[in-house]
C-alpha positions in Angstrom: -17.5 -9.7 27.2 -18.0 -13.2 25.2 -21.9 -12.7 25.3 -21.7 -9.2 24.3 -19.6 -10.3 21.5 -21.7 -13.2 20.4 -25.0 -11.1 20.7 -23.3 -8.3 18.3 -22.3 -11.3 16.1 -25.9 -12.3 16.3 -27.2 -9.0 15.5 -25.0 -8.7 12.8 -26.1 -11.9 10.9 -29.6 -10.9 11.5 -29.2 -7.5 9.9 -27.6 -9.3 7.0 -30.4 -11.5 6.9 -33.1 -9.0 6.6 -30.7 -7.2 3.9 -30.7 -10.5 1.9 -34.5 -10.7 1.8 -35.0 -7.5 0.9 -32.8 -7.8 -2.0 -34.3 -11.0 -3.1 -37.9 -9.7 -2.7 -39.0 -12.0 0.3 -40.6 -9.6 2.9 -42.7 -12.4 4.9 -39.7 -13.5 7.0 -38.4 -9.9 7.6 -40.9 -8.7 10.5 -39.9 -12.1 12.3 -36.4 -11.6 12.0 -36.7 -7.6 13.1 -38.5 -8.8 16.1 -35.4 -11.3 17.3 -33.0 -8.4 16.4 -34.9 -5.8 18.5 -35.0 -7.9 21.3 -31.2 -8.1 20.9 -30.7 -4.7 20.7 -32.8 -4.2 23.7 -31.0 -6.9 25.8 -27.4 -5.2 24.8 -29.0 -2.0 26.0 -30.1 -3.6 29.3 -27.0 -4.9 29.7 -24.6 -2.4 29.2 -27.0 -0.1 31.3 -26.9 -2.8 34.2 -22.9 -2.6 33.4 -22.3 1.1 33.8 -24.5 1.1 37.0 -22.5 -1.5 38.7 -19.2 0.3 37.7 -20.7 3.8 39.0 -21.8 2.2 42.6 -18.3 0.2 43.0 -16.8 3.9 42.1 -19.3 5.3 44.7 -18.1 2.4 47.5 -14.7 3.2 46.7 -14.6 7.0 47.4 -16.5 6.4 50.8 -14.1 3.8 51.4 -11.1 6.2 50.9 -13.1 8.9 53.1 -13.6 6.0 55.9 -9.8 4.7 55.5 -8.7 8.8 56.2 -10.9 9.4 58.8 -9.4 6.4 60.7 -5.8 7.3 60.2 -6.8 10.3 61.4 -8.7 8.9 64.6 -5.7 6.9 64.8 -2.9 9.8 64.8 -4.7 11.5 67.3 -5.1 8.6 69.6 -1.2 8.0 69.4 -0.4 11.8 70.2 -2.6 11.5 72.7 -1.2 8.6 74.3 2.1 10.1 73.8 1.2 13.6 75.8 -0.8 10.9 78.7 2.8 8.8 78.4 5.0 11.9 79.1 2.7 13.5 81.7 2.6 10.2 83.3 6.6 9.9 83.5 7.1 13.4 84.6 4.6 12.8 87.3 6.5 10.0 88.2 9.6 11.0 88.0 8.4 14.4 90.4 7.3 12.0 92.6 10.8 10.1 93.5 
């Protein structure tokens, strides 16, 4: 976040410089400063796009993880239920054998 803030501060300063140069009728430095400004704008946009893609990917991973956990919990519940049924049958069989 500090990088974004410093980039935005720099962008503001470059824009102010351009404005001051125009006000003072000094146009020779404007293209160079504007190129810096455009590069900075591009960098900020790419950075924010990258962050958004990362957030989206993490969100997808979380959703998949939740689904996997739910499926695993269902399987575990079924296994416990089947184990309980097996134990009851085994006890009944052992009891009847006596």
